[in-house]
C-alpha positions in Angstrom: -51.0 -69.5 62.9 -49.4 -69.0 66.3 -50.4 -65.4 66.5 -54.1 -65.7 65.7 -57.0 -68.0 66.2 -57.9 -67.8 62.5 -55.9 -68.8 59.4 -54.8 -66.9 56.3 -53.7 -68.1 52.8 -50.0 -67.8 52.1 -48.8 -66.2 48.9 -47.5 -68.2 45.9 -44.0 -67.3 44.8 -42.7 -67.1 41.2 -39.6 -66.3 39.1 -39.1 -63.3 37.0 -40.3 -63.7 33.4 -40.0 -61.4 30.4 -43.4 -61.8 28.8 -42.9 -59.1 26.2 -40.2 -61.1 24.4 -42.5 -64.0 23.7 -45.4 -61.6 22.7 -43.1 -59.7 20.3 -41.9 -62.9 18.7 -45.4 -64.2 18.3 -46.7 -60.9 16.7 -43.8 -60.9 14.3 -44.4 -64.5 13.2 -48.2 -64.8 13.3 -49.6 -61.3 12.6 -49.3 -58.9 9.7 -48.6 -56.0 12.1 -45.1 -55.0 13.1 -44.2 -55.5 16.9 -42.8 -52.0 17.1 -46.4 -50.7 16.8 -46.9 -52.1 20.4 -43.6 -51.0 22.0 -45.3 -49.2 24.9 -47.7 -52.1 25.5 -44.9 -54.6 25.5 -43.1 -52.5 28.1 -46.2 -52.1 30.2 -47.1 -55.8 30.4 -43.7 -56.6 31.9 -44.2 -53.8 34.5 -47.7 -55.0 35.3 -46.4 -58.5 36.0 -43.4 -57.3 38.0 -45.7 -55.2 40.2 -48.2 -58.0 40.6 -45.7 -60.7 41.7 -44.0 -58.3 44.1 -47.2 -58.2 46.2 -46.1 -60.3 49.2 -47.3 -58.1 52.1 -50.9 -57.3 53.2 -51.6 -53.8 51.9 -54.6 -52.5 50.0 -52.4 -51.1 47.2 -51.7 -54.7 46.2 -55.4 -55.3 45.2 -55.1 -53.0 42.1 -51.7 -54.5 41.1 -53.0 -58.1 41.2 -56.5 -57.4 39.8 -55.1 -55.1 37.1 -52.6 -57.6 35.8 -55.3 -60.3 35.9 -57.7 -58.1 33.9 -55.1 -57.6 31.2 -54.4 -61.3 31.1 -58.1 -62.0 30.5 -58.1 -59.3 27.7 -55.0 -60.8 26.1 -56.6 -64.2 26.1 -58.7 -62.9 23.1 -55.6 -61.6 21.3 -53.2 -64.5 21.8 -53.3 -68.3 22.1 -53.1 -69.8 25.5 -49.6 -71.2 24.8 -48.0 -67.9 24.0 -44.5 -69.3 24.4 -43.5 -68.4 28.0 -43.0 -71.0 30.8 -44.6 -69.5 33.9 -43.0 -71.0 37.0 -44.9 -70.9 40.3 -44.3 -72.5 43.7 -47.2 -74.1 45.6 -48.4 -72.2 48.7 -50.0 -75.2 50.5 -49.1 -78.8 51.0 -45.9 -80.7 51.5 -44.2 -79.7 48.2 -43.9 -75.9 48.5 -40.3 -76.0 47.3 -41.1 -77.9 44.1 -42.2 -75.5 41.4 -44.6 -76.1 38.6 -44.0 -74.6 35.1 -46.5 -74.3 32.3 -46.6 -72.5 28.9 -50.1 -71.3 29.7 -51.6 -67.9 30.1 -54.6 -69.4 32.0 -52.1 -71.0 34.4 -50.6 -67.5 35.0 -54.0 -66.1 35.6 -54.9 -68.8 38.1 -51.9 -68.1 40.2 -52.4 -64.3 40.1 -56.0 -64.8 41.2 -54.9 -67.1 44.0 -52.6 -64.5 45.3 -55.4 -62.0 45.2 -57.4 -64.3 47.4 -54.4 -64.6 49.7 -54.1 -60.9 49.9 -57.8 -60.5 50.9 -57.3 -63.1 53.6 -54.2 -61.5 55.0 -55.8 -58.1 55.0 -58.6 -59.6 57.1 -55.9 -60.9 59.5 -54.1 -57.6 59.7 -57.1 -55.6 60.9 -57.9 -54.8 64.5 -60.6 -57.3 65.3 -61.2 -55.9 68.8 -63.6 -53.3 67.3 -66.9 -53.6 65.6 -65.6 -51.8 62.5 -62.5 -54.0 62.3 -64.6 -57.1 62.5 -67.0 -55.9 59.8 -64.1 -55.1 57.5 -62.4 -58.5 58.2 -65.7 -60.3 57.5 -65.9 -58.5 54.1 -62.3 -59.3 53.2 -62.9 -63.0 54.0 -66.0 -63.0 51.8 -64.0 -61.4 49.0 -61.3 -64.0 49.4 -63.8 -66.8 49.3 -65.4 -65.3 46.2 -62.0 -65.2 44.3 -61.4 -68.8 45.3 -64.9 -69.8 44.1 -64.3 -68.0 40.8 -61.0 -69.6 40.4 -62.5 -73.1 41.0 -65.5 -72.7 38.7 -64.3 -70.4 35.9 -60.5 -70.5 35.6 -59.2 -74.0 36.6 -61.7 -75.8 34.3 -60.4 -73.7 31.3 -56.7 -74.5 32.0 -56.5 -77.2 29.3 -53.9 -78.9 31.5 -53.7 -80.5 34.9 -54.0 -77.9 37.7 -51.3 -77.5 40.4 -51.8 -80.0 43.2 -52.9 -77.2 45.6 -55.6 -76.0 43.1 -57.5 -79.2 42.8 -61.3 -79.3 43.4 -61.1 -80.6 47.0 -58.4 -78.1 48.1 -60.3 -75.1 46.7 -63.6 -76.2 48.2 -61.9 -76.6 51.6 -60.3 -73.1 51.3 -63.6 -71.5 50.3 -65.5 -73.0 53.2 -62.7 -72.1 55.6 -62.7 -68.5 54.5 -66.5 -68.3 54.8 -66.3 -69.9 58.3 -63.9 -67.3 59.4 -66.1 -64.5 57.9 -69.1 -65.9 59.8 -66.9 -66.1 62.9 -66.1 -62.4 62.6 -69.8 -61.7 62.3 -70.5 -63.9 65.4 -67.8 -62.0 67.3 -69.3 -58.7 66.4 -72.8 -59.9 67.5 -71.3 -60.9 70.9 -69.6 -57.5 71.1 -72.8 -55.7 70.2 -74.8 -57.6 72.8 -77.3 -59.4 70.6 -79.7 -61.9 72.2 -78.4 -65.3 73.1 -80.7 -67.1 70.7 -79.4 -65.0 67.7 -75.8 -65.6 68.8 -76.5 -69.3 69.0 -77.8 -69.4 65.4 -74.7 -67.6 64.2 -72.3 -69.9 66.1 -74.1 -73.0 64.7 -73.5 -71.8 61.2 -69.8 -71.2 62.0 -69.6 -74.8 63.2 -71.1 -76.1 60.0 -68.7 -74.2 57.8 -65.7 -75.4 59.7 -67.0 -78.9 59.5 -67.4 -78.7 55.7 -64.0 -77.2 55.3 -62.5 -80.1 57.3 -64.4 -82.7 55.3 -63.0 -81.3 52.0 -59.6 -80.9 53.6 -59.4 -84.6 54.4 -59.9 -85.4 50.8 -57.2 -83.0 49.7 -53.5 -83.8 49.4 -52.5 -80.2 50.0 -54.4 -79.2 53.2 -51.9 -79.9 56.0 -52.9 -82.1 59.0 -52.3 -79.0 61.2 -55.0 -77.1 59.4 -57.4 -80.1 59.5 -57.0 -80.3 63.3 -57.6 -76.6 63.6 -60.8 -76.9 61.6 -62.0 -79.9 63.6 -61.3 -78.0 66.9 -63.1 -75.0 65.6 -66.1 -77.1 64.5 -66.6 -78.5 68.0 -65.7 -75.2 69.7 -68.6 -73.4 67.9 -70.9 -76.3 68.4 -70.2 -75.9 72.1 -70.6 -72.1 71.9 -74.0 -72.5 70.1 -75.3 -74.9 72.7 -74.1 -72.6 75.5 -75.8 -69.6 74.1 -79.0 -71.7 73.5 -78.8 -72.8 77.1 -78.6 -69.1 78.2 -81.7 -68.5 76.1 -83.4 -71.4 77.8 -82.6 -69.9 81.2 -84.2 -66.7 80.1 -87.3 -68.5 79.0 -87.3 -70.7 82.2 -86.7 -73.9 80.4 -84.5 -75.2 83.1 -84.4 -78.9 82.1 -83.4 -78.0 78.5 -80.8 -75.6 79.9 -79.1 -78.4 81.7 -79.2 -80.8 78.7 -77.7 -78.2 76.4 -75.0 -77.3 78.9 -74.1 -81.0 79.1 -73.9 -81.2 75.3 -71.8 -78.0 75.3 -69.3 -79.6 77.7 -69.2 -82.8 75.5 -68.4 -80.7 72.4 -65.7 -78.8 74.3 -64.1 -82.1 75.4 -64.2 -83.3 71.7 -62.4 -80.1 70.7 -59.8 -80.5 73.4 -58.9 -83.9 71.9 -57.1 -81.8 69.3 -55.1 -79.9 71.9 -51.8 -81.5 70.8 -52.0 -79.9 67.4 -53.7 -76.5 67.8 -52.1 -73.3 68.8 -52.2 -71.8 72.3 -54.7 -69.1 71.4 -57.3 -71.6 70.2 -56.6 -73.8 73.1 -57.0 -70.9 75.5 -60.4 -70.0 74.0 -61.5 -73.6 74.4 -60.4 -73.8 78.1 -62.1 -70.5 78.8 -65.3 -71.7 77.3 -65.1 -75.0 79.2 -64.6 -73.3 82.5 -67.6 -71.0 81.9 -69.8 -73.8 80.7 -68.9 -76.1 83.7 -69.6 -73.3 86.2 -73.0 -72.7 84.6 -73.7 -76.4 84.5 -73.1 -76.8 88.2 -75.3 -73.9 89.0 -78.1 -75.1 86.6 -78.0 -78.7 87.9 -78.1 -77.5 91.5 -81.0 -75.1 90.9 -83.0 -77.7 89.0 -82.4 -80.4 91.5 -83.3 -78.3 94.5 -85.8 -75.9 93.2 -87.3 -76.5 89.7 -87.2 -80.3 89.5 -87.7 -80.2 85.7 -86.9 -83.4 83.8 -83.7 -83.1 81.8 -84.4 -84.3 78.2 -81.9 -86.5 76.4 -79.9 -85.0 73.6 -81.9 -86.8 70.9 -85.0 -84.8 72.0 -83.4 -81.4 71.9 -84.6 -79.2 69.0 -81.9 -78.6 66.4 -80.6 -75.0 66.6 -81.5 -72.9 63.6 -78.8 -71.6 61.4 -78.3 -67.9 60.6 -75.9 -67.5 57.6 -74.7 -64.0 57.3 -71.9 -64.5 54.8 -71.5 -65.6 51.2 -68.7 -65.8 48.6 -68.5 -62.4 47.0 -66.7 -62.2 43.6 -65.2 -58.7 43.1 -66.3 -57.0 39.9 -62.6 -56.6 38.8 -62.5 -60.5 38.9 -65.9 -61.4 37.5 -66.0 -58.7 34.8 -62.4 -57.5 34.3 -63.0 -56.2 30.7 -65.4 -53.5 32.0 -62.6 -52.2 34.2 -60.5 -51.4 31.1 -60.9 -48.5 28.7 -60.9 -44.7 28.7 -62.6 -44.5 32.1 -61.6 -47.9 33.4 -60.0 -48.4 36.7 -57.1 -50.3 35.1 -56.4 -48.1 32.1 -56.4 -48.8 28.4 -56.4 -52.4 27.3 -53.1 -53.5 26.0 -52.6 -54.5 22.3 -56.1 -53.0 21.6 -55.0 -52.3 17.9 -53.9 -55.8 17.4 -56.3 -57.9 15.4 -57.8 -60.5 17.8 -56.3 -64.0 17.5 -59.8 -65.4 17.1 -60.2 -63.2 14.0 -57.0 -64.6 12.4 -58.1 -68.1 13.3 -61.6 -67.5 11.8 -60.0 -66.2 8.6 -57.8 -69.3 8.4 -60.8 -71.5 8.9 -62.7 -69.8 6.2 -59.7 -70.0 3.8 -59.4 -73.7 4.4 -63.1 -74.2 3.8 -63.0 -72.1 0.7 -60.0 -73.9 -0.7 -61.5 -77.2 0.0 -64.7 -76.2 -1.7 -63.0 -74.7 -4.8 -60.2 -77.3 -5.2 -61.9 -80.6 -4.2 -65.6 -80.0 -4.8 -65.3 -78.0 -8.1 -61.9 -78.1 -9.8 -61.2 -81.7 -9.0 -64.6 -82.6 -10.5 -63.9 -80.6 -13.6 -60.5 -82.2 -14.1 -62.1 -85.6 -13.6 -64.4 -84.9 -16.5 -61.4 -83.9 -18.6 -59.6 -87.2 -17.7 -62.7 -89.1 -18.9 -62.7 -87.4 -22.3 -59.0 -88.2 -22.7 -59.6 -91.8 -21.8 -62.4 -91.9 -24.4 -60.1 -90.4 -27.1 -57.4 -92.9 -26.3 -59.8 -95.8 -26.5 -60.9 -94.5 -30.0 -57.3 -94.1 -31.2 -57.9 -90.4 -31.7 -56.7 -88.0 -32.9 -53.9 -90.3 -34.3 -56.0 -92.1 -36.8 -57.4 -88.9 -38.2 -54.0 -87.1 -38.3 -52.4 -90.0 -40.1 -55.0 -89.7 -42.9 -55.1 -86.0 -43.1 -51.3 -85.6 -43.1 -49.6 -88.7 -44.4 -46.2 -86.9 -44.5 -44.3 -84.9 -41.8 -45.6 -84.1 -38.4 -49.2 -82.9 -37.6 -49.4 -79.3 -36.2 -51.0 -80.5 -33.0 -48.2 -82.9 -32.3 -45.6 -80.1 -33.0 -47.3 -77.7 -30.6 -47.4 -80.4 -27.9 -43.7 -81.2 -28.4 -42.8 -77.5 -28.2 -44.7 -77.1 -24.9 -42.8 -80.0 -23.3 -39.5 -78.7 -24.6 -40.2 -75.3 -23.0 -41.0 -76.9 -19.7 -37.8 -79.0 -19.8 -40.0 -82.1 -20.1 -38.5 -85.2 -18.5 -36.0 -83.3 -16.4 -38.7 -81.3 -14.9 -40.5 -84.4 -13.9 -37.4 -86.0 -12.5 -36.6 -82.9 -10.4 -40.1 -82.8 -9.1 -40.0 -86.4 -8.2 -36.7 -85.9 -6.4 -38.1 -82.9 -4.5 -41.1 -85.0 -3.5 -38.9 -87.9 -2.4 -36.9 -85.4 -0.2 -40.1 -84.1 1.4 -41.2 -87.7 2.0 -37.9 -88.7 3.6 -37.9 -85.6 5.8 -41.5 -86.3 6.9 -40.7 -89.9 7.7 -37.5 -88.9 9.6 -39.5 -86.5 11.8 -42.2 -89.1 12.3 -39.6 -91.7 13.2 -38.0 -89.3 15.7 -41.3 -88.9 17.5 -42.0 -92.6 17.5 -38.5 -93.4 18.9 -39.0 -90.8 21.7 -42.3 -92.5 22.7 -40.7 -96.0 22.5 -37.7 -94.8 24.6 -39.9 -93.3 27.2 -42.1 -96.4 27.4 -39.0 -98.6 27.8 -37.8 -96.3 30.6 -41.2 -96.5 32.3 -41.3 -100.3 32.1 -37.8 -100.6 33.6 -38.8 -98.3 36.5 -42.0 -100.2 37.0 -40.0 -103.5 37.2 -37.4 -101.9 39.5 -39.8 -100.3 42.0 -42.8 -102.6 41.6 -46.3 -101.9 40.5 -47.5 -101.1 44.1 -45.1 -98.1 44.4 -44.8 -97.2 40.7 -48.5 -96.4 40.3 -48.6 -93.8 37.5 -50.3 -94.6 34.2 -48.4 -96.5 31.5 -47.1 -94.6 28.5 -49.9 -95.8 26.2 -52.5 -94.8 28.8 -51.0 -91.4 29.5 -50.5 -90.6 25.8 -53.3 -92.4 24.1 -53.8 -89.6 21.6 -50.2 -89.7 20.6 -50.1 -93.4 20.2 -53.2 -93.2 18.1 -51.5 -90.7 15.8 -48.7 -93.2 15.2 -51.1 -95.5 13.3 -52.8 -92.6 11.5 -49.5 -91.0 10.3 -48.1 -94.4 9.3 -51.3 -95.0 7.3 -50.9 -91.6 5.6 -47.3 -92.5 4.7 -48.1 -96.0 3.3 -51.0 -94.6 1.3 -48.8 -91.9 -0.1 -46.0 -94.4 -0.9 -48.5 -96.5 -2.9 -49.5 -93.4 -4.9 -45.8 -92.5 -5.4 -45.2 -96.0 -6.8 -48.1 -95.5 -9.3 -46.7 -92.2 -10.5 -43.2 -93.7 -10.9 -44.7 -96.6 -12.8 -46.3 -94.1 -15.2 -43.0 -92.3 -15.5 -41.2 -95.5 -16.4 -43.9 -96.6 -18.9 -43.9 -93.4 -20.8 -40.3 -92.2 -20.3 -39.3 -93.2 -23.9 -42.1 -91.2 -25.5 -41.7 -88.2 -23.2 -38.0 -88.0 -24.0 -38.9 -88.2 -27.7 -41.4 -85.3 -27.4 -38.8 -83.3 -25.5 -36.2 -83.9 -28.2 -35.9 -82.5 -31.7 -38.4 -82.6 -34.6 -35.9 -84.9 -36.4 -36.3 -87.5 -33.7 -40.1 -87.3 -34.0 -40.0 -87.6 -37.7 -37.8 -90.7 -37.4 -40.3 -92.3 -35.0 -43.5 -91.4 -37.0 -43.4 -93.3 -40.3 -44.8 -91.6 -43.4 -47.5 -93.2 -45.4 -48.1 -92.9 -49.1 -50.3 -90.0 -50.1 -53.6 -91.5 -51.1 -56.7 -89.8 -52.6 -59.5 -89.9 -50.1 -62.8 -91.1 -51.4 -65.7 -88.6 -51.0 -67.4 -90.6 -48.3 -64.2 -90.9 -46.3 -63.5 -87.2 -46.7 -67.0 -86.4 -45.5 -66.8 -88.6 -42.4 -63.3 -87.4 -41.7 -64.6 -83.8 -41.7 -67.4 -84.7 -39.3 -64.9 -86.4 -37.0 -62.5 -83.4 -37.2 -65.4 -81.1 -36.3 -66.2 -83.2 -33.2 -62.5 -83.3 -32.2 -62.4 -79.5 -32.5 -65.4 -79.2 -30.2 -63.6 -81.4 -27.7 -60.6 -79.1 -27.9 -62.8 -76.0 -27.5 -64.5 -77.7 -24.5 -61.1 -78.4 -22.9 -59.8 -74.8 -23.5 -63.0 -73.3 -22.2 -62.8 -75.5 -19.1 -59.2 -74.5 -18.4 -60.1 -70.9 -18.6 -63.0 -71.4 -16.2 -60.7 -73.3 -13.7 -58.1 -70.5 -13.9 -60.9 -67.9 -13.4 -62.2 -69.8 -10.4 -58.7 -69.9 -8.9 -58.3 -66.2 -9.3 -61.7 -65.6 -7.8 -60.7 -67.7 -4.7 -57.4 -66.0 -4.5 -59.0 -62.5 -4.4 -61.6 -63.6 -1.8 -60.3 -61.8 1.2 -62.7 -62.2 4.2 -60.6 -60.3 6.7 -62.4 -56.9 6.2 -65.7 -58.7 6.7 -64.6 -60.5 9.8 -63.0 -57.4 11.3 -66.3 -55.5 10.7 -68.3 -58.3 12.3 -65.9 -58.5 15.3 -66.1 -54.7 15.8 -69.9 -55.0 15.7 -69.9 -57.8 18.2 -67.5 -55.9 20.6 -69.7 -52.8 20.3 -73.1 -54.6 20.8 -71.9 -57.4 23.1 -68.8 -56.0 25.0 -68.8 -59.0 27.5 -68.9 -61.7 24.8 -65.6 -63.4 24.1 -64.7 -63.4 20.4 -64.6 -67.0 19.2 -64.2 -68.4 15.6 -67.6 -70.2 16.0 -69.3 -66.8 16.1 -68.5 -66.2 12.4 -70.2 -69.4 11.2 -73.2 -67.5 9.7 -70.8 -65.1 7.9 -68.9 -68.1 6.5 -72.1 -69.7 5.1 -73.2 -66.4 3.5 -69.7 -65.9 2.0 -69.4 -69.4 0.5 -72.8 -69.0 -1.3 -71.0 -66.9 -3.9 -69.5 -70.2 -5.2 -72.9 -71.8 -5.8 -72.8 -70.7 -9.4 -69.5 -72.5 -9.9 -70.8 -75.6 -8.3 -73.7 -75.6 -10.7 -71.1 -75.4 -13.5 -70.1 -79.0 -12.8 -73.6 -80.3 -13.8 -73.6 -78.2 -16.9 -70.2 -79.3 -18.0 -71.0 -83.0 -17.4 -74.2 -82.8 -19.5 -72.4 -81.0 -22.3 -69.5 -83.5 -22.3 -71.9 -86.5 -22.4 -73.6 -85.1 -25.6 -70.3 -84.3 -27.1 -68.9 -87.8 -26.3 -71.9 -89.4 -28.0 -71.5 -87.4 -31.2 -67.7 -88.1 -31.2 -68.3 -91.9 -30.9 -70.9 -91.8 -33.6 -68.6 -89.7 -35.9 -65.6 -92.1 -35.2 -67.8 -95.2 -36.0 -68.9 -93.7 -39.3 -65.3 -92.7 -40.1 -64.0 -96.2 -39.4 -66.8 -97.7 -41.5 -66.0 -95.5 -44.4 -62.3 -96.5 -44.2 -62.9 -100.2 -43.7 -60.3 -102.2 -45.5 -57.7 -99.3 -45.7 -54.6 -100.2 -43.6 -52.1 -98.0 -45.4 -51.8 -95.5 -42.4 -52.0 -98.0 -39.6 -48.4 -97.8 -38.4 -48.5 -94.0 -38.6 -51.7 -93.9 -36.7 -50.2 -96.0 -33.9 -47.1 -93.8 -33.6 -49.0 -90.6 -33.6 -51.5 -91.9 -31.0 -48.7 -93.0 -28.7 -47.2 -89.6 -28.8 -50.5 -88.0 -28.2 -51.2 -90.3 -25.3 -47.7 -89.5 -23.9 -48.5 -85.8 -23.9 -51.7 -86.3 -21.9 -49.7 -88.6 -19.5 -47.1 -85.9 -19.1 -49.9 -83.5 -18.0 -51.3 -86.1 -15.7 -48.0 -86.9 -14.1 -47.3 -83.2 -13.5 -50.7 -82.9 -11.7 -50.0 -86.0 -9.7 -46.6 -84.7 -8.6 -48.1 -81.3 -7.6 -50.7 -83.1 -5.5 -48.0 -85.2 -3.9 -45.8 -82.2 -3.1 -48.7 -80.4 -1.5 -49.6 -83.6 0.5 -46.1 -84.0 1.9 -45.9 -80.2 2.7 -49.2 -80.5 4.7 -48.0 -83.8 6.3 -44.8 -82.0 7.4 -46.9 -79.7 9.6 -48.6 -82.8 11.1 -45.5 -84.8 11.8 -43.6 -81.7 13.2 -46.5 -81.1 15.6 -46.5 -84.8 16.5 -42.8 -84.8 17.2 -43.0 -81.6 19.3 -45.9 -83.1 21.3 -43.8 -86.2 21.8 -40.9 -84.2 23.0 -43.1 -82.3 25.4 -44.7 -85.5 26.7 -41.4 -87.3 27.1 -39.9 -84.3 28.9 -42.9 -84.1 31.3 -42.9 -87.9 31.9 -39.1 -87.9 32.6 -39.5 -85.0 35.0 -42.4 -86.7 36.7 -40.4 -90.0 36.9 -37.4 -88.2 38.5 -39.8 -86.7 41.1 -41.4 -90.0 41.8 -38.0 -91.7 42.2 -36.9 -88.9 44.5 -40.0 -89.3 46.6 -39.6 -93.1 46.8 -35.9 -92.6 47.7 -36.8 -90.2 50.4 -39.5 -92.5 51.7 -37.1 -95.4 51.8 -34.6 -93.3 53.7 -37.2 -92.2 56.2 -38.3 -95.8 56.6 -34.8 -97.0 57.2 -34.2 -94.2 59.8 -37.5 -95.0 61.4 -36.8 -98.7 61.6 -33.4 -98.0 63.1 -34.9 -95.7 65.7 -37.5 -98.3 66.6 -34.9 -101.0 67.0 -32.8 -98.8 69.1 -35.8 -97.9 71.2 -36.7 -101.5 71.7 -33.2 -102.4 72.6 -33.1 -99.6 75.2 -36.4 -100.9 76.6 -35.1 -104.4 76.8 -31.9 -103.2 78.6 -34.0 -101.3 81.2 -36.4 -104.3 81.8 -35.3 -107.1 84.3 -34.8 -110.5 82.8 -37.9 -111.7 84.7 -41.1 -110.3 86.2 -40.3 -108.6 89.5 -43.9 -107.8 90.5 -45.1 -109.1 93.8 -47.1 -112.3 93.6 -50.9 -111.9 94.1 -51.5 -115.4 95.4 -49.6 -117.8 97.8 -45.9 -117.4 97.3 -44.3 -120.1 95.2 -41.5 -122.3 96.5 -38.3 -121.6 94.7 -36.6 -124.7 93.2 -33.9 -126.0 95.5 -30.9 -127.5 93.6 -29.2 -130.6 95.1 -25.7 -131.8 94.6 -25.3 -134.8 92.4 -24.0 -138.1 94.0 -20.8 -138.1 92.2 -17.4 -136.7 93.2 -16.9 -133.1 92.1 -14.5 -132.5 89.3 -11.1 -131.1 90.1 -12.0 -127.8 88.6 -15.4 -126.2 87.8 -16.5 -126.8 84.3 -17.4 -123.5 82.6 -21.2 -123.1 82.6 -21.8 -125.6 85.4 -23.7 -124.4 88.5 -22.2 -124.8 91.9 -23.7 -123.9 95.3 -21.1 -121.2 95.8 -22.3 -119.3 92.7 -25.9 -118.8 93.9 -29.0 -119.0 91.7 -28.5 -117.3 88.4 -31.0 -117.4 85.5 -30.5 -116.8 81.8 -27.0 -118.2 81.7 -25.5 -120.2 78.9 -26.6 -123.9 78.4 -24.8 -126.5 80.4 -22.7 -129.3 79.2 -24.7 -132.3 78.2 -22.4 -135.2 79.4 -22.6 -134.3 83.2 -25.2 -136.0 85.5 -28.0 -133.5 86.2 -29.2 -132.6 89.8 -32.4 -134.2 91.0 -35.4 -132.2 92.2 -36.5 -132.4 95.9 -39.4 -134.6 96.7 -42.7 -132.8 96.3 -41.5 -130.2 93.9 -41.4 -130.0 90.1 -38.1 -128.3 89.8 -35.6 -129.8 87.5 -31.8 -129.6 87.9 -29.1 -129.5 85.4 -28.6 -127.1 82.5 -31.2 -124.4 82.1 -32.5 -123.6 78.6 -33.4 -119.9 78.3 -35.8 -120.8 75.4 -38.0 -122.8 77.9 -38.7 -119.8 80.1 -38.9 -119.7 83.9 -41.0 -122.3 85.7 -41.8 -122.3 89.4 -43.5 -124.9 91.5 
C-alpha cells in the first residue's frame, strides 16, 4: 500500500496436500473400478494443485494454473462427494487472524480459496502494470474488472454451496466490500485515462463522481466486515472524498467554460470542503494518497481565489448554496466481468479445451452411483414391504385360522391313530436339518451382540456430547456470558441432540420386539426341542389312540376337510414360489446400464447441466412400473384366501358335527396340534430374528454416522473454545498492559504538575494568609509536623498534631491557622 495509491488483494497461503491418496482410497472403497485405471489422472491432480498453490507472484502464467485447477475441481464435483476425505488448510489473506489457518474436508472450500487467489492475481497484475500510459491504464482497468467478476462469482455461486461456514474473510460483507473496491479502482483507471486523453471536464466529472460512489459503497460494506482492516477503510473514505472533490472541481471547470461563474464558485467551495474531509484521514493513509490530496487542494484553492475575485469584481453573479446545485450525473464505465474459465469451466475441458482432458472421465459419476443406490432402496422397499410383507401377512392369517380350528391335528389323529403323521415327520426332519433350537439361540446371540454394539456406539456419541456440553458450561461460568458469547451446545448441535431421542426410541422399540421374540422362544422351547429330537421322543409325546372304524358320514366329511387342507397347503407352496420368484426378479433388476445411458444422453444433449440424482426420477418411475403386476397379486391372493378360508371353516364345522360325541382321539389331537403350532412358531421366530438382525445392521450405519458427527462436532467446538480462550487471554493481557501504561502516564503527569495552580490571577490579587504565633511559650524542641516561622509557608505537608493550640487568623481575613488538611484543598481570602 505504501508504493501505490490503489490496493491489491494479497494471496491466501496453504499447506501441501496429497489429494491423489484420498481419491484413490475413495475409488477403491466406493466404486467398482480399480484405482490403477486412473494412475495418470491421480498423478496429474497433485501436479495441478502444486502448480496452482505456488502462484504467489503477479505473472500472467498463473492465470492458467489457477483457473485450470479450479476447472478440474468443478468437474470432479460431479464424480466425487464434497467431503472426499482431505483436510484442506488455508490461511486468511485479510483481517487480524492471518496466522490462524482454517481446515475443512470440503472440495468446495478448496475451490473457493483457489478462485480467491485467482481474483488476487488479477488485482496484482493490475498493480504491476505501467499506469502512466493509456494502454497500461486500459489493461489495469480490465484486470480489476476481472478480479471483481471472480469475487462476485465466488460470493454468489461458490460460497452459498459450501455446505459449511465460510472463512471469516469470505463472508458476505467482506466480499461485497472487495468487489466494490476493485470496481472503484477500475473506474479510477478509466478516469485517469480520460484525464490523460484530454476529455471534456463535464465527462471527467461524471467519471470521478462514479469513482467516489464506488469507494463509498466499498467503505460501507467494509465497516460491516470483521476482516477489512481499519487502514483500508480509512483509505476508502479518503478516496471517496477525494473523487467527490475531483468531480466538483471538474464540474466547476465546465461551469467556467459555460460562463456559469456563480455555480463555479459554489462547486469550488464544495470541492475544498470535500478535500478537507479527505484530509481528516491523513493520519492513516499513505504518502502517495496524501500527496494527491494536497495537490488537488492547492489547485482548487488557487482556482477558488481567482473565481471569487473575478465574480466579485466583474461578473457579480450570485453564488448558489450547495443545496441548489444540480447533482452531477454518473458515468459508469466498469462492471464485474466473470472470466469464461470461471463461469463455464467445463467447456474449457476436452479434446480442444484450454485446460486439457477432464480428469477421471472414465469414472462413473458419483451422482450415477447415488441414483442407483436410491433406486435400489426404493425397489427393495416396494418389493419387501409393499408386496412380500403383505403376502406373508396373509400366510400368518391362515395359520392363525388353522390353529383356532385345531387343524390339522384333529384330522391327523383320526386318520392315523397310531404312529406319527407324515406331515409331522417332514416338519421334524426340516427342523433337525436346520439345527433347530441351536440355530435360534445362535441367531439370538448374534442379534444381541449387534444390539450391544449399536448401543455402545450410540452411548459413545452421547457421552461425547455431554462431555462437550459440560466443558462449555464450565467455560461460560468461568468467563461469564458477556465474554463467552458463542451458542450453547444444544443450540449449536440441535440436529445431533434431536438424533439422541430418535435413536433412543429406535433402541427401545427394538428392545420391546426382542422381548416378544424371546417370550415366544421360551413358550415354545420344549416343543421345538422335541421336534428337533428323535422320532422316538415324538412318539412318546404323541399318544396313540385305539383304531376305530369311521362311520360313512365322518369319513365323507373328513375327506372334504382333508381336501380343503390340501388346498391351503398348495396355496402356501404357490405363494412361497411367487415370493422367491419376486426376490430373484428384484435381485436381477440392475438399473446401472439404464442410468449410465441416460447420463450419457444428458451429458451429450445438455453439457452444462450438472448430473444430479433427481434427474433420474422419471426413469425410476418407469422402471418401478414393472412391479405393478406383482402388486396386483396381493389383491388376487387375498381374495382367493378368503374363499378358501370360508370353505375350510364350513368343512371343519361339518366334520366336528359328524364326530360329535367322539372323544377317543382328543389327547392325540392336542399333542399333534401343539407340535404343528410349534413348527409354525419356529418359522415365525426365524423370520422375526432375520428382521431384527437386518434392523440392527441398518441401525449400525446410523449410530456410526451419529458418533462420527459427534466426534467432528466436539473436535470443532473444542478447537473453537481454545481459540476463544486464547483471544480472551490475549485481550486481558493487553488490557492489563494498557491499564499499567495509563497509570504510569497519569503518575508522570502528576509528577510534572505543581501541587497547586501557578497561573496568574485574572482579578484582584488575593491576600495570602498570615500565620501568627500562638500566645504560649514555645516547646523546647520543634514537634515534627508543626509549622514555625523559620520554615516558611509550605503546603501539602502532613497533618499537624491535634493537642497543640492552633494559630489565630489576622483580623479581617478568613485564614485559619494550625494543621493543614490536604483533603480540604487550598483556600485563600
